N, CA, C and O atoms as CSV, one atom per row, in Angstrom:
chain,resi,resn,atom,element,x,y,z
A,1,UNK,N,N,-39.775,63.748,-85.084
A,1,UNK,CA,C,-39.193,62.365,-85.290
A,1,UNK,C,C,-39.636,61.378,-83.733
A,1,UNK,O,O,-39.974,61.985,-82.717
A,2,UNK,N,N,-39.602,60.636,-83.749
A,2,UNK,CA,C,-39.768,59.845,-82.203
A,2,UNK,C,C,-39.067,58.151,-82.674
A,2,UNK,O,O,-39.149,57.463,-83.692
A,3,UNK,N,N,-38.541,58.021,-81.642
A,3,UNK,CA,C,-37.987,56.672,-81.428
A,3,UNK,C,C,-39.019,55.754,-80.774
A,3,UNK,O,O,-39.635,55.994,-79.736
A,4,UNK,N,N,-39.109,54.711,-81.511
A,4,UNK,CA,C,-40.356,53.941,-80.786
A,4,UNK,C,C,-39.699,52.365,-80.667
A,4,UNK,O,O,-39.054,51.810,-81.556
A,5,UNK,N,N,-40.020,51.826,-79.398
A,5,UNK,CA,C,-39.899,50.472,-79.235
A,5,UNK,C,C,-40.656,49.533,-80.144
A,5,UNK,O,O,-40.383,48.516,-80.782
A,6,UNK,N,N,-41.513,50.143,-79.980
A,6,UNK,CA,C,-43.139,49.264,-80.953
A,6,UNK,C,C,-43.590,50.501,-81.988
A,6,UNK,O,O,-43.957,51.554,-81.467
A,7,UNK,N,N,-43.569,50.402,-83.280
A,7,UNK,CA,C,-44.039,51.382,-83.778
A,7,UNK,C,C,-44.923,50.417,-85.052
A,7,UNK,O,O,-44.268,49.571,-85.663
A,8,UNK,N,N,-46.442,50.613,-85.393
A,8,UNK,CA,C,-46.981,49.846,-86.301
A,8,UNK,C,C,-48.327,50.626,-86.834
A,8,UNK,O,O,-48.803,51.596,-86.244
A,9,UNK,N,N,-48.867,50.062,-88.026
A,9,UNK,CA,C,-49.861,50.657,-88.471
A,9,UNK,C,C,-50.736,49.624,-89.344
A,9,UNK,O,O,-50.390,48.538,-89.810
A,10,UNK,N,N,-52.232,50.427,-89.440
A,10,UNK,CA,C,-53.153,49.762,-90.557
A,10,UNK,C,C,-53.454,50.572,-91.288
A,10,UNK,O,O,-53.591,51.659,-90.727
A,11,UNK,N,N,-53.693,50.584,-92.662
A,11,UNK,CA,C,-54.199,51.814,-93.420
A,11,UNK,C,C,-55.256,51.706,-92.962
A,11,UNK,O,O,-55.729,50.650,-92.541
A,12,UNK,N,N,-56.041,53.263,-92.973
A,12,UNK,CA,C,-57.590,53.206,-92.250
A,12,UNK,C,C,-58.500,54.393,-93.464
A,12,UNK,O,O,-59.722,54.320,-93.586
A,13,UNK,N,N,-57.969,55.032,-93.963
A,13,UNK,CA,C,-58.802,55.729,-95.130
A,13,UNK,C,C,-57.502,56.369,-96.230
A,13,UNK,O,O,-56.495,57.035,-95.988
A,14,UNK,N,N,-58.067,55.818,-97.496
A,14,UNK,CA,C,-56.912,56.324,-98.836
A,14,UNK,C,C,-57.362,57.558,-98.979
A,14,UNK,O,O,-58.581,57.654,-98.838
A,15,UNK,N,N,-56.710,58.672,-99.245
A,15,UNK,CA,C,-56.523,60.286,-99.259
A,15,UNK,C,C,-56.377,61.024,-100.263
A,15,UNK,O,O,-56.783,62.157,-100.525
A,16,UNK,N,N,-55.611,60.107,-100.941
A,16,UNK,CA,C,-54.854,60.327,-102.252
A,16,UNK,C,C,-55.370,59.173,-103.529
A,16,UNK,O,O,-55.001,58.009,-103.689
A,17,UNK,N,N,-56.188,59.853,-104.197
A,17,UNK,CA,C,-56.698,58.711,-105.243
A,17,UNK,C,C,-55.794,57.857,-106.275
A,17,UNK,O,O,-56.090,56.673,-106.441
A,18,UNK,N,N,-54.929,58.299,-106.830
A,18,UNK,CA,C,-53.699,57.872,-107.255
A,18,UNK,C,C,-52.877,56.974,-106.380
A,18,UNK,O,O,-52.146,56.272,-107.078
A,19,UNK,N,N,-52.737,56.742,-105.050
A,19,UNK,CA,C,-52.332,55.757,-104.305
A,19,UNK,C,C,-52.508,54.130,-104.647
A,19,UNK,O,O,-53.575,53.529,-104.769
A,20,UNK,N,N,-51.499,53.729,-104.736
A,20,UNK,CA,C,-51.767,52.460,-104.877
A,20,UNK,C,C,-52.695,51.689,-103.779
A,20,UNK,O,O,-52.671,52.180,-102.650
A,21,UNK,N,N,-53.632,50.363,-104.013
A,21,UNK,CA,C,-54.459,50.006,-102.933
A,21,UNK,C,C,-53.538,49.085,-101.792
A,21,UNK,O,O,-52.896,48.086,-102.116
A,22,UNK,N,N,-53.613,49.631,-100.401
A,22,UNK,CA,C,-53.171,49.069,-99.817
A,22,UNK,C,C,-53.817,48.397,-98.323
A,22,UNK,O,O,-54.342,49.154,-97.505
A,23,UNK,N,N,-53.733,47.175,-98.116
A,23,UNK,CA,C,-55.015,46.775,-97.154
A,23,UNK,C,C,-54.120,46.374,-95.987
A,23,UNK,O,O,-54.612,46.574,-94.877
A,24,UNK,N,N,-52.965,45.874,-96.026
A,24,UNK,CA,C,-52.123,45.306,-94.660
A,24,UNK,C,C,-51.300,46.343,-94.105
A,24,UNK,O,O,-50.569,47.021,-94.828
A,25,UNK,N,N,-51.359,46.475,-93.110
A,25,UNK,CA,C,-50.235,46.948,-92.192
A,25,UNK,C,C,-48.768,46.315,-92.120
A,25,UNK,O,O,-48.199,45.576,-92.923
A,26,UNK,N,N,-48.343,46.841,-90.908
A,26,UNK,CA,C,-46.643,46.179,-90.269
A,26,UNK,C,C,-46.747,46.858,-89.150
A,26,UNK,O,O,-47.388,47.808,-88.698
A,27,UNK,N,N,-45.626,45.817,-88.705
A,27,UNK,CA,C,-45.376,46.682,-87.318
A,27,UNK,C,C,-43.945,46.300,-87.349
A,27,UNK,O,O,-43.529,45.423,-88.106
A,28,UNK,N,N,-42.987,47.136,-86.304
A,28,UNK,CA,C,-41.476,47.554,-86.524
A,28,UNK,C,C,-41.324,47.511,-84.926
A,28,UNK,O,O,-42.241,47.716,-84.131
A,29,UNK,N,N,-39.723,47.145,-84.542
A,29,UNK,CA,C,-39.313,47.578,-83.501
A,29,UNK,C,C,-38.144,48.164,-83.176
A,29,UNK,O,O,-37.195,47.663,-83.780
A,30,UNK,N,N,-37.869,49.031,-82.450
A,30,UNK,CA,C,-36.511,49.937,-82.287
A,30,UNK,C,C,-36.146,50.453,-83.333
A,30,UNK,O,O,-35.096,50.196,-83.921
A,31,UNK,N,N,-37.286,51.516,-83.785
A,31,UNK,CA,C,-37.136,52.001,-85.077
A,31,UNK,C,C,-37.260,53.468,-84.670
A,31,UNK,O,O,-37.863,53.716,-83.625
A,32,UNK,N,N,-36.735,54.485,-85.414
A,32,UNK,CA,C,-37.001,56.079,-85.499
A,32,UNK,C,C,-37.746,56.257,-86.577
A,32,UNK,O,O,-37.509,55.897,-87.730
A,33,UNK,N,N,-38.962,57.018,-86.012
A,33,UNK,CA,C,-40.332,57.045,-87.084
A,33,UNK,C,C,-39.947,58.775,-87.292
A,33,UNK,O,O,-39.850,59.634,-86.415
A,34,UNK,N,N,-39.810,58.881,-88.493
A,34,UNK,CA,C,-39.790,60.380,-88.971
A,34,UNK,C,C,-41.244,60.886,-89.451
A,34,UNK,O,O,-41.852,60.334,-90.368
A,35,UNK,N,N,-41.674,61.851,-88.826
A,35,UNK,CA,C,-42.818,62.350,-89.046
A,35,UNK,C,C,-42.843,63.541,-90.120
A,35,UNK,O,O,-43.252,64.654,-89.788
A,36,UNK,N,N,-42.496,63.332,-91.122
A,36,UNK,CA,C,-42.456,64.371,-92.267
A,36,UNK,C,C,-43.133,65.151,-92.997
A,36,UNK,O,O,-43.862,64.523,-93.766
A,37,UNK,N,N,-43.218,66.463,-93.104
A,37,UNK,CA,C,-43.994,67.688,-93.837
A,37,UNK,C,C,-42.905,68.254,-94.935
A,37,UNK,O,O,-41.951,68.922,-94.535
A,38,UNK,N,N,-43.088,67.949,-96.399
A,38,UNK,CA,C,-42.518,68.671,-97.279
A,38,UNK,C,C,-43.300,70.173,-97.720
A,38,UNK,O,O,-44.501,70.157,-97.992
A,39,UNK,N,N,-42.640,71.237,-97.756
A,39,UNK,CA,C,-43.234,72.223,-97.832
A,39,UNK,C,C,-42.867,72.856,-99.022
A,39,UNK,O,O,-41.853,72.345,-99.498
A,40,UNK,N,N,-43.458,74.060,-99.873
A,40,UNK,CA,C,-43.246,74.114,-101.424
A,40,UNK,C,C,-42.067,74.770,-101.541
A,40,UNK,O,O,-41.376,74.898,-102.552
A,41,UNK,N,N,-41.847,75.248,-100.257
A,41,UNK,CA,C,-39.959,76.155,-100.561
A,41,UNK,C,C,-39.060,74.864,-100.676
A,41,UNK,O,O,-37.900,74.998,-101.066
A,42,UNK,N,N,-39.587,73.532,-100.328
A,42,UNK,CA,C,-38.308,72.384,-100.535
A,42,UNK,C,C,-38.316,71.970,-102.107
A,42,UNK,O,O,-37.478,71.240,-102.636
A,43,UNK,N,N,-39.573,72.659,-102.835
A,43,UNK,CA,C,-39.175,72.033,-104.330
A,43,UNK,C,C,-38.345,73.075,-104.966
A,43,UNK,O,O,-38.225,72.896,-106.178
A,44,UNK,N,N,-37.713,74.158,-104.476
A,44,UNK,CA,C,-36.925,74.779,-105.097
A,44,UNK,C,C,-35.448,74.339,-104.999
A,44,UNK,O,O,-34.625,74.963,-105.668
A,45,UNK,N,N,-35.039,73.293,-104.204
A,45,UNK,CA,C,-34.021,72.613,-104.216
A,45,UNK,C,C,-34.208,71.210,-103.527
A,45,UNK,O,O,-34.088,71.000,-102.320
A,46,UNK,N,N,-34.510,70.321,-104.456
A,46,UNK,CA,C,-34.979,68.826,-104.012
A,46,UNK,C,C,-33.381,68.529,-103.314
A,46,UNK,O,O,-33.265,68.543,-102.089
A,47,UNK,N,N,-32.154,68.255,-104.234
A,47,UNK,CA,C,-31.372,67.324,-103.765
A,47,UNK,C,C,-30.822,68.212,-102.518
A,47,UNK,O,O,-29.924,67.576,-101.965
A,48,UNK,N,N,-31.099,69.713,-101.761
A,48,UNK,CA,C,-30.698,69.994,-100.709
A,48,UNK,C,C,-31.593,69.585,-99.647
A,48,UNK,O,O,-31.145,69.482,-98.505
A,49,UNK,N,N,-33.106,69.281,-99.959
A,49,UNK,CA,C,-33.958,68.746,-99.284
A,49,UNK,C,C,-33.867,67.164,-98.855
A,49,UNK,O,O,-34.002,66.546,-97.799
A,50,UNK,N,N,-33.606,66.871,-100.043
A,50,UNK,CA,C,-33.455,65.250,-99.763
A,50,UNK,C,C,-31.898,65.094,-98.837
A,50,UNK,O,O,-31.730,64.278,-97.931
A,51,UNK,N,N,-30.959,65.998,-99.284
A,51,UNK,CA,C,-29.614,65.631,-98.095
A,51,UNK,C,C,-29.841,65.996,-97.045
A,51,UNK,O,O,-29.184,65.365,-96.217
A,52,UNK,N,N,-30.905,67.244,-96.331
A,52,UNK,CA,C,-30.801,67.545,-94.783
A,52,UNK,C,C,-31.789,66.386,-94.142
A,52,UNK,O,O,-31.610,65.783,-93.083
A,53,UNK,N,N,-32.906,66.239,-95.098
A,53,UNK,CA,C,-33.696,64.850,-94.741
A,53,UNK,C,C,-32.706,63.741,-94.029
A,53,UNK,O,O,-32.820,63.326,-92.876
A,54,UNK,N,N,-31.958,63.457,-94.751
A,54,UNK,CA,C,-31.471,62.157,-94.305
A,54,UNK,C,C,-30.340,62.549,-93.710
A,54,UNK,O,O,-29.827,61.540,-93.227
A,55,UNK,N,N,-29.596,63.623,-93.465
A,55,UNK,CA,C,-28.759,63.799,-92.145
A,55,UNK,C,C,-29.629,64.054,-90.909
A,55,UNK,O,O,-29.259,63.738,-89.778
A,56,UNK,N,N,-30.503,64.491,-91.110
A,56,UNK,CA,C,-31.572,64.888,-89.749
A,56,UNK,C,C,-31.733,63.121,-89.263
A,56,UNK,O,O,-31.113,62.673,-88.299
A,57,UNK,N,N,-32.622,62.316,-90.079
A,57,UNK,CA,C,-32.850,61.072,-89.654
A,57,UNK,C,C,-31.736,59.999,-89.233
A,57,UNK,O,O,-31.912,59.006,-88.527
A,58,UNK,N,N,-30.690,60.383,-89.761
A,58,UNK,CA,C,-29.711,59.571,-89.782
A,58,UNK,C,C,-29.016,59.891,-88.070
A,58,UNK,O,O,-28.809,58.990,-87.257
A,59,UNK,N,N,-28.750,61.352,-87.822
A,59,UNK,CA,C,-28.616,61.844,-86.762
A,59,UNK,C,C,-29.503,61.037,-85.563
A,59,UNK,O,O,-29.039,60.438,-84.593
A,60,UNK,N,N,-30.843,61.202,-85.916
A,60,UNK,CA,C,-31.579,61.041,-84.976
A,60,UNK,C,C,-31.834,59.385,-84.363
A,60,UNK,O,O,-32.286,59.060,-83.265
A,61,UNK,N,N,-31.329,58.432,-85.592
A,61,UNK,CA,C,-31.660,57.422,-85.343
A,61,UNK,C,C,-30.433,56.736,-84.521
A,61,UNK,O,O,-30.604,55.817,-83.720
A,62,UNK,N,N,-29.151,57.326,-84.840
A,62,UNK,CA,C,-27.984,57.001,-84.028
A,62,UNK,C,C,-28.401,57.389,-82.873
A,62,UNK,O,O,-28.828,56.550,-82.080
A,63,UNK,N,N,-28.363,58.657,-82.568
A,63,UNK,CA,C,-28.755,59.183,-80.869
A,63,UNK,C,C,-29.329,58.247,-80.268
A,63,UNK,O,O,-29.001,57.995,-79.108
A,64,UNK,N,N,-30.626,57.289,-81.116
A,64,UNK,CA,C,-31.041,56.397,-80.316
A,64,UNK,C,C,-30.447,54.808,-80.553
A,64,UNK,O,O,-31.091,53.795,-80.279
A,65,UNK,N,N,-29.504,54.823,-80.944
A,65,UNK,CA,C,-28.855,53.405,-81.556
A,65,UNK,C,C,-29.637,52.536,-82.143
A,65,UNK,O,O,-29.873,51.404,-81.721
A,66,UNK,N,N,-30.051,53.016,-83.103
A,66,UNK,CA,C,-30.976,52.383,-84.004
A,66,UNK,C,C,-30.352,52.761,-85.499
A,66,UNK,O,O,-29.714,53.795,-85.700
A,67,UNK,N,N,-30.628,51.792,-86.488
A,67,UNK,CA,C,-29.980,51.892,-87.673
A,67,UNK,C,C,-31.385,51.776,-88.702
A,67,UNK,O,O,-31.369,51.807,-89.933
A,68,UNK,N,N,-32.446,51.651,-87.917
A,68,UNK,CA,C,-33.747,51.691,-88.812
A,68,UNK,C,C,-34.606,52.775,-88.816
A,68,UNK,O,O,-34.770,53.391,-87.763
A,69,UNK,N,N,-35.303,53.181,-90.035
A,69,UNK,CA,C,-35.789,54.591,-89.780
A,69,UNK,C,C,-37.002,53.934,-90.870
A,69,UNK,O,O,-36.930,53.059,-91.732
A,70,UNK,N,N,-38.104,54.780,-90.396
A,70,UNK,CA,C,-39.459,54.584,-90.929
A,70,UNK,C,C,-39.973,56.169,-91.340
A,70,UNK,O,O,-40.130,57.006,-90.451
A,71,UNK,N,N,-40.194,56.456,-92.636
A,71,UNK,CA,C,-40.581,57.677,-93.198
A,71,UNK,C,C,-42.268,57.795,-93.347
A,71,UNK,O,O,-42.860,56.892,-93.939
A,72,UNK,N,N,-42.774,58.571,-92.970
A,72,UNK,CA,C,-44.283,59.047,-92.418
A,72,UNK,C,C,-44.596,59.855,-92.934
A,72,UNK,O,O,-44.435,60.798,-92.159
A,73,UNK,N,N,-45.037,60.253,-93.941
A,73,UNK,CA,C,-45.879,61.590,-94.619
A,73,UNK,C,C,-46.876,62.287,-93.553
A,73,UNK,O,O,-47.872,61.712,-93.114
A,74,UNK,N,N,-46.560,63.347,-93.260
A,74,UNK,CA,C,-47.398,63.696,-91.676
A,74,UNK,C,C,-47.861,65.443,-92.534
A,74,UNK,O,O,-48.030,66.423,-91.809
A,75,UNK,N,N,-48.005,65.562,-94.104
A,75,UNK,CA,C,-48.305,67.298,-94.778
A,75,UNK,C,C,-49.600,67.205,-94.332
A,75,UNK,O,O,-49.847,68.393,-94.126
A,76,UNK,N,N,-50.618,66.582,-94.035
A,76,UNK,CA,C,-51.882,67.118,-93.810
A,76,UNK,C,C,-51.919,68.112,-92.719
A,76,UNK,O,O,-52.943,68.793,-92.784
A,77,UNK,N,N,-51.130,68.423,-91.727
A,77,UNK,CA,C,-50.820,69.191,-90.614
A,77,UNK,C,C,-50.283,70.600,-91.412
A,77,UNK,O,O,-50.560,71.764,-91.120
A,78,UNK,N,N,-49.574,70.187,-92.323
A,78,UNK,CA,C,-48.704,71.647,-92.763
A,78,UNK,C,C,-49.766,72.982,-93.189
A,78,UNK,O,O,-50.934,72.798,-93.535
A,79,UNK,N,N,-49.231,74.103,-93.108
A,79,UNK,CA,C,-49.590,75.220,-93.577
A,79,UNK,C,C,-49.312,75.634,-95.204
A,79,UNK,O,O,-49.951,76.483,-95.826
A,80,UNK,N,N,-48.231,74.842,-95.709
A,80,UNK,CA,C,-47.648,74.885,-96.837
A,80,UNK,C,C,-47.006,73.860,-97.103
A,80,UNK,O,O,-45.911,73.517,-96.659
A,81,UNK,N,N,-47.993,73.096,-98.188
A,81,UNK,CA,C,-47.275,71.767,-98.732
A,81,UNK,C,C,-46.796,71.919,-99.759
A,81,UNK,O,O,-47.034,72.907,-100.454
A,82,UNK,N,N,-46.110,71.099,-100.050
A,82,UNK,CA,C,-45.327,70.401,-101.436
A,82,UNK,C,C,-46.311,69.527,-102.027
A,82,UNK,O,O,-47.217,68.995,-101.386
A,83,UNK,N,N,-46.090,69.378,-103.403
A,83,UNK,CA,C,-47.235,68.387,-103.927
A,83,UNK,C,C,-46.730,67.061,-103.685
A,83,UNK,O,O,-45.533,66.834,-103.510
A,84,UNK,N,N,-47.547,66.266,-103.675
A,84,UNK,CA,C,-47.910,64.924,-103.292
A,84,UNK,C,C,-46.424,64.167,-104.015
A,84,UNK,O,O,-45.513,63.564,-103.447
A,85,UNK,N,N,-46.615,64.466,-105.380
A,85,UNK,CA,C,-45.250,63.995,-106.390
A,85,UNK,C,C,-44.379,63.884,-105.657
A,85,UNK,O,O,-43.802,62.852,-105.313
A,86,UNK,N,N,-44.137,65.325,-105.233
A,86,UNK,CA,C,-42.465,65.978,-105.289
A,86,UNK,C,C,-42.244,65.151,-103.995
A,86,UNK,O,O,-41.357,64.303,-104.088
A,87,UNK,N,N,-43.046,65.264,-102.515
A,87,UNK,CA,C,-42.855,64.521,-101.292
A,87,UNK,C,C,-42.699,63.044,-101.391
A,87,UNK,O,O,-42.022,62.489,-100.525
A,88,UNK,N,N,-43.215,62.376,-102.294
A,88,UNK,CA,C,-43.088,61.075,-102.657
A,88,UNK,C,C,-41.916,60.437,-103.433
A,88,UNK,O,O,-41.587,59.263,-103.606
A,89,UNK,N,N,-41.494,61.397,-103.765
A,89,UNK,CA,C,-40.172,61.112,-104.610
A,89,UNK,C,C,-39.035,61.686,-103.695
A,89,UNK,O,O,-37.895,61.296,-103.948
A,90,UNK,N,N,-39.167,62.345,-102.922
A,90,UNK,CA,C,-38.047,62.712,-102.246
A,90,UNK,C,C,-37.829,61.504,-101.049
A,90,UNK,O,O,-36.771,61.086,-100.579
A,91,UNK,N,N,-39.278,61.094,-100.730
A,91,UNK,CA,C,-39.302,59.591,-99.856
A,91,UNK,C,C,-38.657,58.445,-100.397
A,91,UNK,O,O,-38.139,57.636,-99.628
A,92,UNK,N,N,-38.620,58.244,-101.882
A,92,UNK,CA,C,-38.242,57.193,-102.558
A,92,UNK,C,C,-36.992,57.483,-102.815
A,92,UNK,O,O,-36.297,56.470,-102.899
A,93,UNK,N,N,-36.323,58.662,-103.004
A,93,UNK,CA,C,-34.859,58.887,-103.036
A,93,UNK,C,C,-34.261,58.725,-101.984
A,93,UNK,O,O,-33.140,58.252,-102.169
A,94,UNK,N,N,-34.590,58.965,-100.636
A,94,UNK,CA,C,-34.021,59.124,-99.455
A,94,UNK,C,C,-33.606,57.405,-99.242
A,94,UNK,O,O,-32.524,56.825,-99.147
A,95,UNK,N,N,-35.172,56.897,-99.219
A,95,UNK,CA,C,-35.217,55.625,-98.814
A,95,UNK,C,C,-34.140,54.588,-99.594
A,95,UNK,O,O,-33.646,53.635,-98.991
A,96,UNK,N,N,-33.894,54.826,-100.730
A,96,UNK,CA,C,-33.013,54.083,-101.778
A,96,UNK,C,C,-31.523,54.327,-101.038
A,96,UNK,O,O,-30.724,53.487,-100.625
A,97,UNK,N,N,-31.463,55.549,-101.030
A,97,UNK,CA,C,-29.840,56.067,-100.485
A,97,UNK,C,C,-29.422,55.396,-98.929
A,97,UNK,O,O,-28.290,55.111,-98.538
A,98,UNK,N,N,-30.497,55.274,-98.321
A,98,UNK,CA,C,-30.273,55.107,-97.122
A,98,UNK,C,C,-30.021,53.306,-97.047
A,98,UNK,O,O,-29.229,52.910,-96.192
A,99,UNK,N,N,-30.592,52.447,-97.797
A,99,UNK,CA,C,-30.503,51.193,-98.051
A,99,UNK,C,C,-29.679,50.956,-98.784
A,99,UNK,O,O,-29.270,49.800,-98.671
A,100,UNK,N,N,-29.043,51.741,-99.792
A,100,UNK,CA,C,-27.529,51.675,-100.311
A,100,UNK,C,C,-26.209,51.820,-99.283
A,100,UNK,O,O,-25.150,51.194,-99.338
A,101,UNK,N,N,-26.551,52.673,-98.494
A,101,UNK,CA,C,-25.785,52.915,-97.318
A,101,UNK,C,C,-25.759,51.973,-96.025
A,101,UNK,O,O,-25.286,52.263,-94.926
A,102,UNK,N,N,-26.399,50.731,-96.421
A,102,UNK,CA,C,-26.661,49.742,-95.427
A,102,UNK,C,C,-27.322,50.343,-94.055
A,102,UNK,O,O,-26.890,50.116,-92.925
A,103,UNK,N,N,-28.249,51.005,-94.319
A,103,UNK,CA,C,-29.393,51.267,-93.232
A,103,UNK,C,C,-30.586,50.870,-93.739
A,103,UNK,O,O,-30.854,50.970,-94.936
A,104,UNK,N,N,-31.523,50.307,-92.704
A,104,UNK,CA,C,-32.791,49.815,-92.908
A,104,UNK,C,C,-33.799,51.007,-92.933
A,104,UNK,O,O,-33.850,51.751,-91.953
A,105,UNK,N,N,-34.428,51.171,-93.782
A,105,UNK,CA,C,-35.428,52.307,-94.467
A,105,UNK,C,C,-37.149,51.547,-94.901
A,105,UNK,O,O,-37.335,50.643,-95.715
A,106,UNK,N,N,-38.267,52.300,-94.018
A,106,UNK,CA,C,-39.276,51.752,-94.731
A,106,UNK,C,C,-40.275,52.802,-94.623
A,106,UNK,O,O,-40.111,53.602,-93.702
A,107,UNK,N,N,-41.253,52.949,-95.366
A,107,UNK,CA,C,-42.470,54.214,-95.626
A,107,UNK,C,C,-43.510,53.700,-95.097
A,107,UNK,O,O,-43.794,52.526,-95.331
A,108,UNK,N,N,-44.100,54.301,-94.470
A,108,UNK,CA,C,-45.685,53.916,-94.341
A,108,UNK,C,C,-46.215,54.202,-95.471
A,108,UNK,O,O,-45.647,55.047,-96.163
A,109,UNK,N,N,-47.258,53.666,-95.881
A,109,UNK,CA,C,-47.891,53.772,-97.114
A,109,UNK,C,C,-48.254,55.349,-97.543
A,109,UNK,O,O,-48.939,56.015,-96.766
A,110,UNK,N,N,-47.951,55.717,-98.341
A,110,UNK,CA,C,-48.302,57.054,-98.943
A,110,UNK,C,C,-49.601,57.222,-99.464
A,110,UNK,O,O,-50.255,56.355,-100.043
A,111,UNK,N,N,-49.936,58.367,-99.232
A,111,UNK,CA,C,-51.579,58.711,-99.615
A,111,UNK,C,C,-52.465,58.088,-98.709
A,111,UNK,O,O,-53.573,57.939,-99.224
A,112,UNK,N,N,-52.379,57.611,-97.389
A,112,UNK,CA,C,-52.983,57.354,-96.638
A,112,UNK,C,C,-53.318,57.691,-95.199
A,112,UNK,O,O,-52.271,58.026,-94.647
A,113,UNK,N,N,-54.303,57.739,-94.398
A,113,UNK,CA,C,-54.297,58.129,-93.315
A,113,UNK,C,C,-54.576,56.649,-92.473
A,113,UNK,O,O,-55.389,55.791,-92.815
A,114,UNK,N,N,-53.700,56.601,-91.318
A,114,UNK,CA,C,-53.245,55.324,-91.091
A,114,UNK,C,C,-53.814,55.215,-89.323
A,114,UNK,O,O,-53.644,56.169,-88.563
A,115,UNK,N,N,-54.410,54.065,-88.922
A,115,UNK,CA,C,-54.251,53.943,-87.516
A,115,UNK,C,C,-52.721,53.299,-87.271
A,115,UNK,O,O,-52.085,52.423,-87.856
A,116,UNK,N,N,-52.420,54.234,-86.022
A,116,UNK,CA,C,-51.119,53.922,-85.544
A,116,UNK,C,C,-50.798,53.204,-84.102
A,116,UNK,O,O,-51.474,53.521,-83.124
A,117,UNK,N,N,-49.813,52.284,-84.000
A,117,UNK,CA,C,-49.591,51.960,-82.632
A,117,UNK,C,C,-48.112,52.624,-82.568
A,117,UNK,O,O,-47.188,52.513,-83.375
A,118,UNK,N,N,-48.192,53.456,-81.173
A,118,UNK,CA,C,-46.619,53.770,-80.719
A,118,UNK,C,C,-46.454,53.603,-79.723
A,118,UNK,O,O,-47.305,54.032,-78.943
A,119,UNK,N,N,-45.458,53.000,-79.273
A,119,UNK,CA,C,-44.865,52.816,-77.854
A,119,UNK,C,C,-43.394,53.075,-77.596
A,119,UNK,O,O,-42.520,52.213,-77.503
A,120,UNK,N,N,-43.242,54.428,-77.490
A,120,UNK,CA,C,-42.258,55.394,-77.237
A,120,UNK,C,C,-41.646,55.211,-75.620
A,120,UNK,O,O,-42.336,55.191,-74.601
A,121,UNK,N,N,-39.873,55.062,-75.722
A,121,UNK,CA,C,-39.957,55.157,-74.192
A,121,UNK,C,C,-39.599,56.806,-73.336
A,121,UNK,O,O,-39.046,57.671,-74.015
A,122,UNK,N,N,-39.800,56.978,-72.507
A,122,UNK,CA,C,-39.817,58.250,-71.706
A,122,UNK,C,C,-38.786,58.678,-71.506
A,122,UNK,O,O,-38.354,58.657,-70.354
A,123,UNK,N,N,-37.961,59.266,-72.648
A,123,UNK,CA,C,-36.432,59.454,-72.621
A,123,UNK,C,C,-36.156,60.937,-73.679
A,123,UNK,O,O,-36.428,60.818,-74.873
A,124,UNK,N,N,-35.733,61.992,-73.273
A,124,UNK,CA,C,-35.606,63.155,-74.174
A,124,UNK,C,C,-35.222,62.385,-75.688
A,124,UNK,O,O,-35.997,62.398,-76.644
A,125,UNK,N,N,-34.158,61.860,-75.697
A,125,UNK,CA,C,-33.755,61.610,-77.037
A,125,UNK,C,C,-34.831,60.878,-78.072
A,125,UNK,O,O,-34.642,60.868,-79.289
A,126,UNK,N,N,-35.838,60.344,-77.514
A,126,UNK,CA,C,-36.722,59.694,-78.223
A,126,UNK,C,C,-37.850,60.435,-78.733
A,126,UNK,O,O,-38.888,59.911,-79.139
A,127,UNK,N,N,-37.574,61.867,-78.694
A,127,UNK,CA,C,-38.773,62.808,-79.270
A,127,UNK,C,C,-37.866,64.041,-79.848
A,127,UNK,O,O,-37.327,64.822,-79.063
A,128,UNK,N,N,-37.725,64.176,-81.318
A,128,UNK,CA,C,-36.810,65.205,-81.479
A,128,UNK,C,C,-37.543,65.962,-82.682
A,128,UNK,O,O,-38.202,65.406,-83.560
A,129,UNK,N,N,-37.289,67.427,-82.550
A,129,UNK,CA,C,-37.951,68.282,-83.803
A,129,UNK,C,C,-37.080,68.833,-84.270
A,129,UNK,O,O,-36.248,69.371,-83.540
A,130,UNK,N,N,-36.974,68.888,-85.714
A,130,UNK,CA,C,-35.764,69.760,-86.249
A,130,UNK,C,C,-36.817,70.150,-87.838
A,130,UNK,O,O,-37.577,69.361,-88.397
A,131,UNK,N,N,-36.515,71.619,-88.252
A,131,UNK,CA,C,-37.108,71.998,-89.302
A,131,UNK,C,C,-36.025,72.508,-89.859
A,131,UNK,O,O,-35.133,73.138,-89.291
A,132,UNK,N,N,-36.131,72.163,-91.248
A,132,UNK,CA,C,-35.010,72.991,-91.930
A,132,UNK,C,C,-35.849,73.665,-93.460
A,132,UNK,O,O,-35.223,74.382,-94.241
């Protein structure tokens, strides 16, 4: 996870054929960006995976005095990957739960490689790694 003073993206390459067409990017300020990879083992306990994801990203955001989280799929770097369908569903359910709990939560376009703009402060709590 990385807390960003500014975070933005532009769609570059669609890498999932079934992903909807996206042509516009977006930009955000004062957000925690969660670079997430779901692994095959996560598919065994979807609810547990979702709960852990929510706990970790909320903790990271609170640590940086923010209530805005961006969920970003980073699975292309994983040795073990969950299915795209599983990962996207976990993102959608987590986003729904965060919004329902009065958090602001967005997702980068799922199924795309993106051009990213990241402006992050040089403090330790702005960069957090957590594996579960």
